[in-house]
C-alpha positions, -999 to 999 in steps of 0.1 A, spaced: -349 577 -61 -350 578 -25 -369 589 5 -370 601 40 -399 614 65 -383 636 90 -407 635 122 -420 602 138 -447 615 155 -485 607 143 -481 622 108 -452 609 102 -463 578 109 -492 580 90 -468 585 61 -449 554 69 -476 534 67 -484 542 31 -447 534 22 -449 502 42 -481 496 28 -466 495 -10 -435 480 -2 -413 512 -8 -381 519 13 -381 549 33 -359 562 63 -375 577 90 -357 600 112 -364 626 145 -337 646 160 -333 618 190 -314 586 185 -330 563 160 -326 533 186 -355 552 205 -381 549 179 -367 514 162 -394 494 173 -423 514 166 -410 514 127 -404 481 128 -442 476 140 -452 494 109 -432 475 84 -399 461 71 -391 490 46 -394 515 72 -358 524 84 -348 541 113 -317 567 109 -302 595 123 -314 629 111 -278 634 93 -282 598 71 -317 608 65 -316 642 47 -290 624 22 -323 613 5 -338 628 -27 -372 635 -13 -377 643 20 -412 648 39 -409 673 64 -432 662 92 -423 680 122 -440 709 145 -441 740 123 -417 754 149 -390 728 146 -385 733 113 -355 757 112 -339 729 135 -343 707 105 -327 728 80 -294 731 101 -288 697 93 -273 704 57 -257 735 47 -273 733 14 -304 715 1 -295 719 -37 -310 688 -57 -334 680 -28 -373 680 -29 -391 691 4 -426 681 6 -435 704 34 -463 686 55 -464 711 87 -493 731 96 -485 767 113 -519 766 128 -516 792 157 -487 811 145 -494 850 141 -493 859 103 -470 891 111 -443 858 129 -444 848 89 -441 885 79 -474 880 59 -463 849 38 -477 814 33 -458 797 59 -444 773 30 -425 803 21 -410 806 53 -403 767 53 -387 771 20 -365 799 29 -349 779 59 -343 750 33 -318 772 10 -321 760 -25 -341 731 -21 -374 726 -42 -405 729 -21 -439 714 -24 -467 718 -1 -485 686 5 -500 659 24 -508 679 53 -545 688 47 -558 653 61 -557 645 101 -532 619 109 -559 593 114 -575 595 78 -540 597 64 -528 564 81 -557 544 63 -555 524 28 -562 556 6 -584 530 -21 -618 538 -9 -648 523 -25 -631 516 -58 -617 553 -56 -584 568 -43 -582 591 -15 -570 628 -26 -540 649 -16 -535 684 -23 -500 695 -37 -489 728 -46 -456 744 -57 -437 773 -74 -415 745 -93 -434 724 -118 -411 697 -118 -412 688 -82 -448 691 -81 -448 667 -111 -422 647 -90 -443 646 -63 -474 636 -80 -459 603 -89 -448 595 -58 -486 603 -45 -497 578 -69 -472 553 -63 -482 554 -24 -519 552 -36 -535 587 -34 -551 606 -61 -529 641 -63 -547 674 -69 -523 700 -79 -533 732 -69 -507 757 -86 -481 779 -67 -478 786 -28 -490 818 -28 -522 811 -50 -538 775 -43 -518 767 -19 -533 789 8 -560 769 4 -544 741 25 -524 766 48 -529 779 82 -531 814 84 -532 826 125 -562 807 139 -578 800 108 -573 769 84 -575 773 48 -608 758 29 -594 729 19 -579 716 53 -595 687 67 -614 679 37 -615 645 29 -619 637 -7 -619 608 -27 -617 608 -65 -640 581 -85 -623 559 -111 -627 575 -145 
C-alpha cells in the first residue's frame, strides 16, 4: 500500500510528522516544484519523499490536505481516480452552503475525484495538535472518519491505527460526517474536540 499527502502547509506537514514518527514512507506534493519544499520535508524525516503532483497521485491512499477551494485543481491530475482512496482533510469554512448545492463539502469533493472512494477524516484537529504524538497519558488521540464506503473506511481506520491514532467511525458523510464538516460560517459539533481514548 502506498501513501501520498497532497498539500504541504501546516496540515500536510502535521500529517507528515505522523508518518515520520512511525517510519512509514509517504510521498508529499503540491502544485509547486518538489525542490521548493525538499528541505522542509527532509527536516521532518527520511520517509517523507517530495514528488511532483503527477508522481504523488499514483499512490493508493491520498490525503487531500489543500485549501477546499483548491481541490478541483488537484482532481485534474488524473482523468479517473478509480481504485484510489481519497482522505478529505479539507474544511470548507466560509464557503456558502448554496455554493455547495446544499451538500456536505465532502460530497462536492467526491464528485471532483471521479470514481475514487472518499473518506472524510483527520480534519477536526488544528495542525498544532495533529502534529503531536497521539500517544497521550497511556491513551491515543481520536480521529473521526466518515465515509459512504465501508471498505474504504476500514482501510483508513487501519492506517490511522498504524499512525498511532484511535479512529472512530461516524457512518456516512451525510449523517455522522456532518459532525466534522463546516457549513457556511459554522463548524460541525466535533470540530476542534481533542479527545483521547483510554486503553481498554
